[in-house]
VEXDREN-2710 file (C-alpha; in Angstrom, 1 decimal):
% VEXDREN-2710
k/r/px/py/pz
1/MET/122.3/84.0/118.0
2/GLU/119.5/82.5/115.9
3/PRO/116.8/84.6/114.2
4/ARG/113.3/84.5/115.7
5/PRO/111.0/82.1/113.8
6/VAL/108.5/83.9/111.6
7/GLU/104.9/83.5/112.9
8/SER/102.3/81.7/110.9
9/PRO/100.4/83.8/108.3
10/PRO/97.0/85.2/109.0
11/ALA/93.8/83.2/108.3
12/ALA/93.3/82.0/104.8
13/ALA/90.4/83.5/102.7
14/ASP/88.1/80.6/103.6
15/ASP/88.6/81.0/107.3
16/ALA/86.2/83.1/109.4
17/VAL/87.1/86.7/110.2
18/ASP/86.2/88.1/113.6
19/PRO/82.5/89.1/113.2
20/GLY/83.2/92.2/115.3
21/LEU/85.6/93.5/112.7
22/ILE/83.0/93.1/110.0
23/ASP/80.2/94.7/112.0
24/ASP/82.5/97.6/112.8
25/ALA/83.3/98.4/109.1
26/ARG/82.5/101.8/107.7
27/ILE/79.9/101.7/104.9
28/LEU/79.1/104.5/102.5
29/VAL/75.7/104.1/100.7
30/VAL/75.5/106.4/97.6
31/ASP/72.1/106.8/96.0
32/ASP/70.1/109.9/94.9
33/ASP/66.8/108.1/95.8
34/GLU/66.5/108.9/99.5
35/PHE/63.9/106.1/100.0
36/ILE/66.2/103.4/98.5
37/SER/69.1/104.8/100.5
38/ALA/67.1/104.7/103.8
39/MET/66.0/101.2/103.0
40/ALA/69.5/99.9/102.4
41/GLN/70.6/101.6/105.6
42/ALA/67.8/99.9/107.6
43/TYR/68.6/96.5/106.2
44/LEU/72.3/96.9/107.1
45/GLU/71.6/98.2/110.6
46/HIS/69.2/95.3/111.2
47/ALA/72.1/93.0/110.2
48/GLY/74.4/94.5/112.8
49/PHE/76.3/97.2/110.9
50/SER/76.4/100.5/112.9
51/ARG/78.8/102.8/111.0
52/ILE/76.8/103.7/107.9
53/GLU/77.1/107.0/106.0
54/THR/75.1/108.2/103.0
55/ALA/75.6/110.5/100.0
56/THR/73.1/111.5/97.4
57/ASP/75.3/112.3/94.4
58/GLY/78.7/111.3/92.9
59/GLN/80.6/114.5/93.8
60/THR/79.6/114.3/97.5
61/CYS/80.6/110.6/97.4
62/LEU/84.1/111.5/96.0
63/ASP/84.5/114.3/98.6
64/ARG/83.7/111.8/101.4
65/LEU/86.1/109.2/99.9
66/HIS/89.0/111.6/99.7
67/ALA/88.4/112.9/103.3
68/SER/88.2/109.4/104.8
69/PRO/88.0/106.2/102.7
70/PRO/85.3/103.8/104.1
71/ASP/85.7/100.0/104.1
72/ILE/83.1/99.5/101.4
73/VAL/81.0/101.7/99.0
74/ILE/77.5/100.7/98.0
75/LEU/77.1/102.7/94.8
76/ASP/74.2/103.5/92.5
77/LEU/75.1/104.0/88.8
78/GLN/72.4/106.5/87.9
79/MET/73.2/109.7/89.8
80/PRO/73.3/113.5/89.2
81/VAL/76.5/115.7/89.1
82/VAL/78.9/112.7/88.8
83/GLY/77.6/109.4/87.7
84/GLY/78.4/106.1/89.3
85/LEU/80.7/104.9/86.5
86/ASP/82.7/108.0/86.7
87/VAL/83.0/107.6/90.5
88/LEU/84.2/104.1/90.0
89/ARG/86.8/105.1/87.4
90/ARG/88.2/107.9/89.6
91/MET/88.4/105.6/92.6
92/ARG/90.4/103.1/90.7
93/GLU/92.8/105.8/89.4
94/THR/93.4/107.1/92.9
95/PRO/96.0/104.9/94.8
96/ALA/94.4/105.6/98.2
97/LEU/91.0/104.4/96.9
98/ALA/92.0/101.8/94.3
99/ASP/91.4/98.8/96.7
100/VAL/88.2/100.0/98.4
101/PRO/85.5/97.4/97.5
102/VAL/82.5/98.7/95.6
103/LEU/79.1/97.0/95.4
104/VAL/77.2/98.5/92.5
105/THR/73.4/98.8/92.7
106/THR/71.4/99.3/89.6
107/GLY/67.8/99.2/88.5
108/ILE/68.8/98.6/84.9
109/ASP/69.0/95.0/83.6
110/GLU/70.9/95.8/80.5
111/SER/74.0/93.7/80.4
112/GLN/76.0/96.4/78.6
113/GLU/75.8/98.8/81.7
114/ARG/76.6/95.9/84.0
115/ASN/79.6/95.0/82.0
116/GLU/80.8/98.6/82.0
117/ALA/80.5/98.7/85.8
118/ILE/82.7/95.6/86.0
119/ARG/85.3/97.0/83.6
120/ALA/85.3/100.3/85.6
121/GLY/86.2/98.4/88.7
122/ALA/83.1/97.2/90.5
123/ASN/83.7/94.2/92.8
124/SER/80.1/93.0/92.7
125/LEU/76.6/94.0/91.5
126/ILE/73.1/93.8/92.9
127/SER/69.7/94.8/91.4
128/LYS/67.2/97.2/92.8
129/PRO/64.8/96.9/94.5
130/PHE/67.0/95.1/97.0
131/ASP/66.7/91.6/98.2
132/ALA/67.7/92.2/101.8
133/PRO/69.4/88.9/102.5
134/LEU/71.4/89.2/99.2
135/LEU/72.4/92.8/100.0
136/ILE/73.6/91.8/103.5
137/GLU/75.4/88.7/102.2
138/LYS/77.3/90.6/99.4
139/THR/78.2/93.5/101.7
140/ARG/79.5/91.1/104.4
141/SER/81.4/89.0/101.9
142/LEU/83.2/92.0/100.4
143/ILE/84.1/93.5/103.8
144/GLU/85.4/90.1/104.9
145/ARG/87.5/89.8/101.8
146/GLN/88.9/93.3/102.3
147/ILE/89.8/92.6/105.9
148/LEU/91.7/89.4/104.9
149/VAL/93.6/91.3/102.2
150/GLN/94.6/94.0/104.7
151/GLN/95.7/91.4/107.2
152/LEU/97.7/89.6/104.5
153/ASN/99.4/92.8/103.4
154/LEU/100.3/93.7/107.0
155/TYR/101.7/90.2/107.5
156/ARG/103.8/90.5/104.3
157/GLU/105.1/93.9/105.4
158/ARG/106.1/92.4/108.8
159/VAL/107.8/89.4/107.2
160/SER/109.6/91.6/104.7
161/ARG/110.9/93.8/107.6
162/GLU/112.1/90.7/109.5
163/LEU/113.8/89.2/106.5
164/GLU/115.6/92.5/105.9
165/MET/116.8/92.4/109.5
166/ALA/117.9/88.8/109.0
167/LYS/119.9/89.8/105.9
168/GLU/121.6/92.6/107.9
169/LEU/122.6/90.1/110.6
170/GLN/123.9/87.8/107.8
171/LEU/126.1/90.6/106.5
172/ALA/127.4/91.2/110.0
173/LEU/128.9/87.7/109.9
174/LEU/131.3/88.6/107.1
175/PRO/134.8/89.9/107.8
176/SER/135.1/93.6/108.7
177/ASP/137.1/96.1/106.8
178/GLU/139.5/96.2/109.8
179/MET/140.1/92.4/109.6
180/ILE/140.8/92.7/105.9
181/ALA/143.2/95.5/106.5
182/TYR/144.9/93.5/109.2
183/VAL/145.3/90.4/107.0
184/ARG/146.9/92.5/104.3
185/GLU/149.4/94.1/106.8
186/ARG/150.2/90.9/108.7
187/TYR/150.2/88.3/105.8
188/GLY/150.7/90.4/102.7
189/CYS/147.4/89.1/101.4
190/ARG/145.1/91.5/99.6
191/VAL/141.6/90.3/100.1
192/SER/138.6/91.6/98.2
193/SER/135.1/90.1/98.1
194/ARG/131.6/90.6/96.8
195/PHE/128.4/89.4/98.4
196/ARG/125.0/89.8/96.8
197/SER/121.8/88.5/98.4
198/SER/119.4/86.5/96.4
199/SER/115.7/87.3/95.9
200/GLU/115.0/85.3/99.0
201/LEU/116.7/84.9/102.3
202/ALA/119.5/82.3/101.9
203/GLY/122.6/81.3/103.7
204/ASP/126.0/82.2/102.2
205/PHE/128.8/83.5/104.5
206/TRP/132.6/83.4/104.6
207/GLY/135.4/84.3/107.0
208/LEU/139.0/84.9/107.8
209/GLN/140.8/83.7/110.9
210/PRO/144.5/84.5/111.7
211/LEU/146.1/81.4/113.2
212/ASN/149.8/82.4/113.8
213/ASN/152.5/84.6/112.2
214/SER/152.4/82.8/108.9
215/GLN/149.1/80.9/108.7
216/LEU/145.7/82.4/107.8
217/ALA/142.4/80.3/107.8
218/VAL/139.8/81.1/105.1
219/TYR/136.4/79.5/104.7
220/SER/133.3/79.8/102.5
221/VAL/129.9/78.4/103.3
222/ASP/126.7/77.9/101.3
223/ILE/123.6/76.7/103.3
224/SER/121.0/74.8/101.3
225/GLY/117.5/76.2/100.8
226/HIS/116.0/79.6/101.4
227/GLY/113.9/81.4/104.0
228/VAL/113.9/81.3/107.7
229/ALA/115.3/77.7/107.9
230/ALA/118.3/78.7/105.9
231/ALA/118.9/81.7/108.0
232/ALA/118.7/79.7/111.2
233/ASN/121.2/77.2/109.8
234/THR/123.5/80.0/108.8
235/PHE/123.8/81.2/112.4
236/ARG/124.1/77.7/113.7
237/LEU/126.9/76.8/111.4
238/HIS/128.7/80.1/111.9
239/GLU/128.6/79.6/115.7
240/ILE/130.0/76.1/115.3
241/ILE/132.9/77.2/113.1
242/GLN/133.8/80.0/115.4
243/SER/133.7/77.8/118.5
244/GLU/136.0/75.1/117.0
245/ASP/139.8/75.4/117.6
246/MET/141.2/76.1/114.1
247/HIS/144.7/76.0/115.4
248/ALA/144.6/72.4/116.6
249/LEU/143.2/70.5/113.6
250/PRO/144.2/70.0/110.0
251/PRO/141.5/71.0/107.5
252/ALA/140.0/67.5/106.9
253/ASP/139.7/66.9/110.7
254/PHE/138.4/70.4/111.3
255/LEU/135.6/69.8/108.7
256/ALA/134.8/66.4/110.2
257/ARG/134.3/68.0/113.6
258/VAL/132.2/70.9/112.2
259/ASN/130.1/68.4/110.2
260/GLN/129.4/66.2/113.2
261/ARG/128.1/69.1/115.3
262/PHE/126.2/70.6/112.4
263/HIS/124.5/67.3/111.6
264/ALA/123.3/67.0/115.2
265/ARG/121.7/70.5/115.2
266/ILE/119.8/70.5/111.9
267/PRO/116.6/68.7/110.7
268/ALA/117.1/65.8/108.2
269/GLY/117.4/66.8/104.6
270/GLN/119.3/70.1/105.3
271/PHE/122.9/70.5/104.5
272/ALA/125.7/73.0/103.5
273/THR/128.8/73.2/101.3
274/ILE/132.0/74.3/103.0
275/LEU/135.4/75.1/101.8
276/TYR/137.9/75.4/104.6
277/GLY/141.6/76.1/104.1
278/VAL/144.8/77.5/105.5
279/ILE/147.1/79.9/103.6
280/ASP/150.7/79.5/104.8
281/VAL/152.8/82.4/103.6
282/ALA/156.0/80.9/105.0
283/ALA/155.5/77.5/103.2
284/ASP/153.9/79.1/100.1
285/SER/151.0/76.7/100.3
286/PHE/147.2/76.5/100.5
287/THR/146.0/73.4/102.5
288/TYR/142.3/72.8/102.4
289/ALA/139.4/70.4/102.6
290/SER/136.0/70.6/100.9
291/ALA/132.5/69.5/101.8
292/ALA/131.1/69.5/98.2
293/ALA/132.0/73.2/97.7
294/PRO/132.8/74.6/94.3
295/PRO/136.4/73.9/93.4
296/PRO/138.8/76.7/94.4
297/ILE/140.8/78.4/91.6
298/ILE/144.5/79.2/91.8
299/GLY/146.6/81.1/89.3
300/ARG/148.9/84.1/88.6
301/PRO/147.8/87.1/86.6
302/GLY/149.3/87.0/83.1
303/ALA/150.7/83.5/83.6
304/GLY/148.2/81.4/81.7
305/ALA/144.8/79.9/82.5
306/PRO/143.8/79.6/86.1
307/ARG/143.7/76.1/87.6
308/TYR/140.7/74.4/89.3
309/LEU/141.7/72.5/92.4
310/GLU/140.3/69.2/93.6
311/ASN/137.2/69.5/95.8
312/ARG/135.9/66.0/96.6
313/GLY/133.9/65.7/99.8
314/ILE/130.4/65.0/101.0
315/LEU/127.9/67.7/101.9
316/ALA/128.1/68.9/105.4
317/GLY/125.2/67.8/107.5
318/ALA/124.3/64.8/105.2
319/THR/125.7/62.3/107.7
320/SER/127.5/62.5/111.0
321/ARG/130.1/59.9/109.9
322/ALA/131.4/61.9/106.9
323/ARG/135.1/61.9/106.3
324/PHE/137.1/64.5/104.3
325/SER/140.4/64.6/102.5
326/THR/143.1/67.2/102.9
327/TYR/144.6/68.7/99.8
328/GLN/147.5/71.0/99.3
329/ALA/148.4/73.5/96.5
330/THR/151.3/75.9/95.9
331/LEU/150.4/79.5/96.6
332/ARG/153.4/81.8/96.1
333/THR/153.8/85.5/96.3
334/GLY/152.0/87.1/93.4
335/ASP/149.6/84.1/93.1
336/TYR/145.9/84.4/93.7
337/LEU/143.2/82.2/95.3
338/PHE/139.6/82.6/94.1
339/LEU/136.6/81.1/96.0
340/TYR/133.0/81.5/94.9
341/SER/129.5/80.1/95.6
342/ASP/127.6/77.9/93.1
343/ALA/125.4/80.9/92.2
344/LEU/128.2/81.9/89.7
345/PRO/128.2/78.8/87.5
346/GLU/124.5/77.9/88.1
347/ALA/123.0/81.3/87.2
348/SER/120.8/81.4/84.2
349/THR/121.4/83.5/81.1
350/SER/118.6/85.5/79.4
351/THR/118.0/82.5/77.2
352/GLY/117.6/80.1/80.2
353/GLU/120.9/78.4/79.9
354/LEU/123.3/78.0/82.8
355/LEU/126.6/79.9/82.8
356/GLY/128.3/76.6/83.3
357/ASP/131.2/75.1/85.3
358/ASP/133.8/77.0/83.2
359/ALA/132.2/80.4/83.9
360/PRO/134.3/81.2/87.1
361/ALA/137.7/80.7/85.4
362/ARG/136.4/82.4/82.1
363/PHE/135.0/85.4/83.9
364/LEU/138.0/85.7/86.2
365/THR/140.5/85.5/83.4
366/ASP/138.8/88.3/81.5
367/ALA/138.5/90.5/84.7
368/LEU/142.2/89.9/85.6
369/SER/143.3/91.3/82.3
370/ARG/141.8/94.6/83.4
371/ASP/142.7/94.6/87.1
372/PRO/145.0/91.9/88.5
373/ASP/144.7/93.3/92.1
374/ASP/140.9/93.4/92.3
375/PRO/139.1/91.8/89.3
376/LEU/135.8/91.4/91.2
377/PRO/134.1/94.7/90.1
378/THR/134.7/93.8/86.4
379/LEU/133.7/90.2/87.1
380/MET/130.4/91.3/88.7
381/ASP/129.7/93.6/85.7
382/ALA/130.2/90.7/83.3
383/PHE/128.0/88.4/85.5
384/TYR/125.1/90.7/85.5
385/ALA/125.4/91.5/81.9
386/ARG/124.8/87.8/81.2
387/THR/122.2/87.0/83.9
388/THR/119.1/88.3/85.5
389/ALA/119.4/91.3/87.9
390/THR/119.0/89.2/91.1
391/PRO/120.4/85.7/91.4
392/GLN/118.2/82.9/92.7
393/ASP/120.9/82.1/95.3
394/ASP/123.3/84.2/97.3
395/LEU/126.4/85.1/95.3
396/THR/129.7/85.1/97.1
397/LEU/133.1/85.9/95.5
398/ILE/136.4/86.0/97.4
399/TYR/139.7/87.0/95.8
400/VAL/143.0/86.6/97.7
401/ARG/146.2/87.9/96.1
402/ARG/149.4/87.1/97.8
403/GLY/152.0/89.9/98.2
404/PRO/155.1/90.3/100.3
405/GLN/154.5/90.1/104.0
406/GLU/154.8/93.6/105.5
407/THR/155.4/92.7/109.1
408/GLY/156.5/89.7/111.0
409/GLY/153.5/90.1/113.4
END
């Protein structure tokens, strides 16, 4: 299942807004001079506006605003009870009124008062007596801008909801707690993981697949890019991996087959890194192939520095003719296997430097000294202590610790 493409954003600020939306806008004219107020209302009605209300002092204006905010306020500065500047300040201090556009009208030419109006939050100014075409033009322009802002905010809210849904679907691709418990019981492998989404929609996922009584497939994938395209490729590649017969092919051939199908289904210039391997608890081995994935790490708690394994291989999706190599490493009872996404070594510190290629082994070694069975909580704490709160790419960590097989399956 692929996520539905996100629709195009609403019209840009220089595109026309439906005239009906502008003419239907609610306008509040606030002026203690009833003649000027009536004149402004007549000009606006002649221009096609029909929803016009009036107020003759600042307090009445505020009462109307709190009861039902209009789409624009045409506000005189010199008024009894509550002056125009105070109305402006109170509007900008009230969240529900902070974005309502205000066109200030004034019969005073002093620049100081005009500057105070701008500082208080006026969107535009016009002098009295009114120039009718200018009043209409400024009113229409402010309403149009407000409608565009509202449309853009609604669009962003909808996209945000859809991206959250896509992230939830992405999380659903990861192994369930039941699968992890089954792997521990059947193969004696204690599996722990951490997944942290980036600030944008990206495309990390990983998986486990029992093959037979002694062999367990494990894979880790990182899709290039961010946004909807990355999400779509995530689901494409997950479906491809799940539909291939992992039992029949060695890792290098399996990757070649996955790559060929993935390349045929994605646009040019998009790709992924993949690490696919098989843990064989009978042969004490980890046999794997890599499509430019970060190098796996193997070691034993308390038995020296962890070891980076070879990881040569071309990016998945770069070419349909890619060929991969199969590698094998010893993985005995008590050993661990650590897989991670490139967000770990490529994350930036507070000083702007990358953590570096040695960061995975360095962080892991320190975390293992505290908890050899599940070092990932400690590792994550160390990671976030050195980096920004949200990585720029999805962060995936997978720790597999071999223990004795509990059942023969």
